[in-house]
N, C-alpha and C positions, 0 to 999 in steps of 0.2 A: 566530148572524153572517149570516142571510140578509140583512139590511137592510143588510148594510154589504161582501157579497161576493157580487152577481152572478151570474158566471158563471167557469168554467173552462173551458181551452180547448186540447186537443192539436191543431196544425193537422197536417192530414192532406191526402193527395188521391190520385185513386187514378188507378194507371198500367198497360199494358200490356206486359207482358212475354212472352217465349218460355222454356217450360222443355220438355225433352222433346219438343220440335217442336210443343208446342202452346199457345196463346196464352192467356195466362190475364190475368186482371184483379186488379191486389194494388194496397191499400192503403197507402201508403208518409209516413211522415213526413216537414212538410217541413223544419222545424227538429228537426233530433235533440236530444235532451236540454233542450229548452225546452217549458214550458209556458206558459200567459199566462192573466191571470187579468184579471176585471173588476171592480176592486171602489173603495169609498172608503178612502183611507189614512187610517187613526185609529190609533193607540196599540193597539188592542187587534185588527182584523183586519191591521194588522203582526206582533202578534205570533204570533197564529194562523199567517200564512203562512209566515213566518219560520222554526218551527218545525215544521213538515211534516217529518215522516219522508223523507228522502232528498234534500230541499231543499240545495243546497250553496252555491249562491252566487245573486247576480242581476243584471241585463245594466245598467250603472253604474258612473260613474266609480270606486268605490271599490267597488263588487261587494256592497255591502253597504245600499246605498240605490238602490231600482228606478228607471228611469227608465218615462215613461209613453210609449207610442206614439201615431203622431198617426192622427187621426180617416182621413187619405190611405194610410197605413201599411193600416190595421184594413179598409180598403175595396177596399185591392187583394190580400189575403190571405184575406180573406171572399168572394172573385169567385174567387179561385183552387182553393179548397175548393166552393164554390158547384157549380160546373163537374161534374155527375153524370154527364153522355156523356161518355167517352173521346173526344179526336180523335187524330186520325193526322197526323203531322207528316210530311211527305211531298219530300224535299226533292230531290229527283232528275226529270230528264226524259226525254223520248224520245230517244234516240238516244245517251245518255253510257252511260259503261263505268263500270261498279261490280264489286268483288267481293264473293263469296259468303260470310260468315262465319259461317253455321249449317245443318245440313242435311246430306242426301247427295251435294251438290255442292259443299263447305263448299271455301276457298281458290282457287275457279276465280273467271276472271274472264267477266263476262258483258256484253253488250251490253241497255238497255233498252229493249223494243219497245211496253209499254204500262202505262198508270201510272191506279190505281183509287184516288183520293184517299177518298174514301166510304169503303173498307172496308179501306184499308190493305195494299193487295196490288197488284203488280207483276209482270209479266211482262216475263221476260227471255228472250237467246237464249245461250246457253252453249253451244261450238262444241265438240260430239265425235263424232269419227272422220273428222272434215272435214267434219261438217255444223252445221247449225245447231239446235240443240233448243228448243222454247219449254218454260219452269220458269214454274211460277207460285210466287212467294215472297210473305213479310211482309216488308214494309216494314223491320222489326228485321232481318232475316236479310242485309241488304246494306249495304255503308257507300261509298261514292263512291270511287273509284282518283283 
């Protein structure tokens, strides 16, 4: 079936997560439970895909006939998968109040004093015993108040 089924793809992307206080890069599926198949739809190729073990249904009007994705959808998906470097999305600015969600200062309110978007790090001022203490956190360890 190599002449009719060209590519089978499970869409995945890399994400940065914090576990046990350490930053880890993990690969996650974009669409859980979905597999994309690049193929020429004939009776033979359709039979092979339809009778693959653990295939339960297809995206389509009656869940028995597949609908092809548009070229634009495929391009967007491939661009999302193709970015090997993880980008940090830091949506706070200096002077904003944030709540710390992880680490030894969990549930403390703090004020942002410095943002490093390239590394995904944020320095905040945490009031401890009446004085502001500078604490460097990961951007995943805070949320806006």
